[in-house]
C-alpha positions in Angstrom: 23.4 7.5 23.8 20.8 9.3 21.6 23.7 9.9 19.0 20.5 10.5 16.1 19.0 13.1 18.4 17.1 15.2 16.6 18.0 13.7 13.1 15.6 11.8 10.9 15.3 8.4 9.0 13.4 7.5 5.8 14.2 3.5 6.3 12.7 0.9 3.9 12.1 -2.7 4.3 11.1 -1.7 7.9 8.6 -4.4 8.6 10.6 -7.1 8.9 14.4 -8.6 9.2 17.2 -5.8 9.3 15.0 -2.6 8.2 13.1 -3.6 11.5 16.3 -4.1 13.6 17.1 -0.8 12.2 13.8 1.2 12.8 14.2 0.2 16.4 17.4 1.2 16.8 17.6 4.5 15.3 14.3 5.1 17.7 16.2 4.1 20.7 19.6 6.7 19.4 16.5 9.4 19.6 15.5 9.9 15.7 12.5 10.3 14.5 12.1 7.6 12.0 9.9 6.9 8.7 9.1 3.3 7.7 8.2 2.2 4.5 7.3 -1.2 3.6 4.8 -3.3 1.2 3.8 -5.2 4.2 0.9 -2.8 6.5 0.7 -5.7 9.4 4.8 -5.5 9.5 4.8 -1.9 9.8 1.9 -2.3 12.2 4.3 -4.7 14.4 7.8 -2.6 14.4 5.4 0.8 15.5 4.0 -0.9 18.4 8.1 -2.3 18.9 8.9 1.8 18.9 6.9 2.8 20.5 6.1 0.5 23.4 10.7 1.8 23.7 9.5 5.2 23.8 9.9 6.5 20.5 9.3 8.3 17.7 7.8 6.6 14.4 5.7 7.4 11.4 4.9 4.5 8.7 3.8 4.3 5.6 2.8 1.1 3.1 4.9 2.1 0.0 5.9 -0.5 -2.6 9.6 0.8 -4.0 9.3 -0.3 -6.9 7.2 2.6 -8.0 8.8 5.6 -8.5 5.6 7.7 -7.6 5.8 6.4 -4.8 9.4 6.9 -4.0 9.1 10.7 -4.0 5.8 10.9 -2.0 7.7 8.9 1.3 10.4 11.4 0.8 8.2 13.8 1.0 5.7 13.0 3.4 9.3 12.3 5.1 10.2 15.8 5.5 6.3 17.2 5.7 6.4 14.7 9.3 10.0 15.4 10.6 10.9 18.8 9.6 13.7 17.3 6.9 15.6 14.3 6.6 19.0 13.2 7.6 19.9 9.6 7.0 17.6 8.0 3.8 18.3 3.8 4.6 17.7 1.6 2.1 17.2 -2.3 3.6 14.6 -3.0 1.2 14.9 -6.7 -1.0 13.4 -9.1 -2.6 14.9 -12.1 -4.3 13.2 -14.9 -6.2 15.0 -18.5 -7.2 15.1 -20.1 -10.5 17.6 -21.9 -13.0 18.4 -19.1 -15.3 16.5 -20.7 -18.5 13.2 -19.7 -16.0 13.4 -17.2 -14.9 9.8 -16.1 -16.3 10.1 -11.8 -17.7 8.2 -10.8 -14.6 10.2 -12.1 -12.0 13.2 -10.5 -13.4 11.7 -7.5 -13.5 10.3 -7.0 -10.1 13.5 -8.3 -8.3 15.5 -5.3 -10.6 12.0 -2.4 -10.2 12.9 -3.1 -5.9 17.0 -4.2 -5.1 17.9 -1.1 -8.1 15.5 1.0 -9.0 13.9 1.6 -5.7 16.9 2.6 -4.1 17.8 5.2 -6.6 14.0 6.9 -6.6 14.8 7.2 -2.9 18.0 8.1 -3.5 17.2 10.9 -5.3 13.5 12.7 -4.2 16.4 12.0 -1.3 19.4 14.1 -2.1 18.9 17.5 -2.0 16.9 17.2 1.7 19.9 16.0 2.5 22.3 18.0 0.8 20.4 20.9 2.5 20.5 18.4 6.3 25.1 17.7 5.4 22.7 14.0 5.4 23.9 10.8 4.4 22.1 7.5 2.1 23.5 3.8 3.2 22.6 1.3 0.7 22.0 -2.7 2.0 23.3 -4.7 0.5 23.7 -8.4 -0.7 27.2 -10.1 -0.9 25.3 -12.0 -3.8 26.8 -8.7 -5.7 30.1 -10.1 -6.1 30.3 -13.2 -5.5 27.6 -15.0 -6.9 24.5 -17.0 -6.2 22.7 -20.0 -7.3 19.5 -20.0 -8.9 18.9 -16.3 -8.3 20.4 -14.0 -11.4 18.5 -11.9 -11.0 18.5 -11.0 -6.8 23.1 -10.9 -8.5 22.8 -9.1 -11.2 20.8 -6.3 -8.8 
């Protein structure tokens, strides 16, 4: 099954969890994967798995809370693979605390990674996705719909 043969995919949160699993699956389906995360060691593990299975992957350490790094990541993916067909916004973080005790730094970090990062990446990717008739996949938690105790920033984002 090569449903993504000839396609290029940028995946966030690629060092672990759903991001890593998505890299492995997309590469197995024939995609060229550009994997980003802040965890360099985790990216190396993801890359080793994908390459060990015969897939094509490039990795880059990227903090998606930075607009500049998001635009750089998209430009690098396009340069590496000649275009972009899919943006998969999977990265996310959580900070736990009772609402009156949530620190401003934690609130801002969670919103920057979970909300601003996918927006910045989408801004950078949309012109390339229009050209390729590609798409954006945003992975989110149901905590935004039904709430979750002690995670106000996570639920808001």
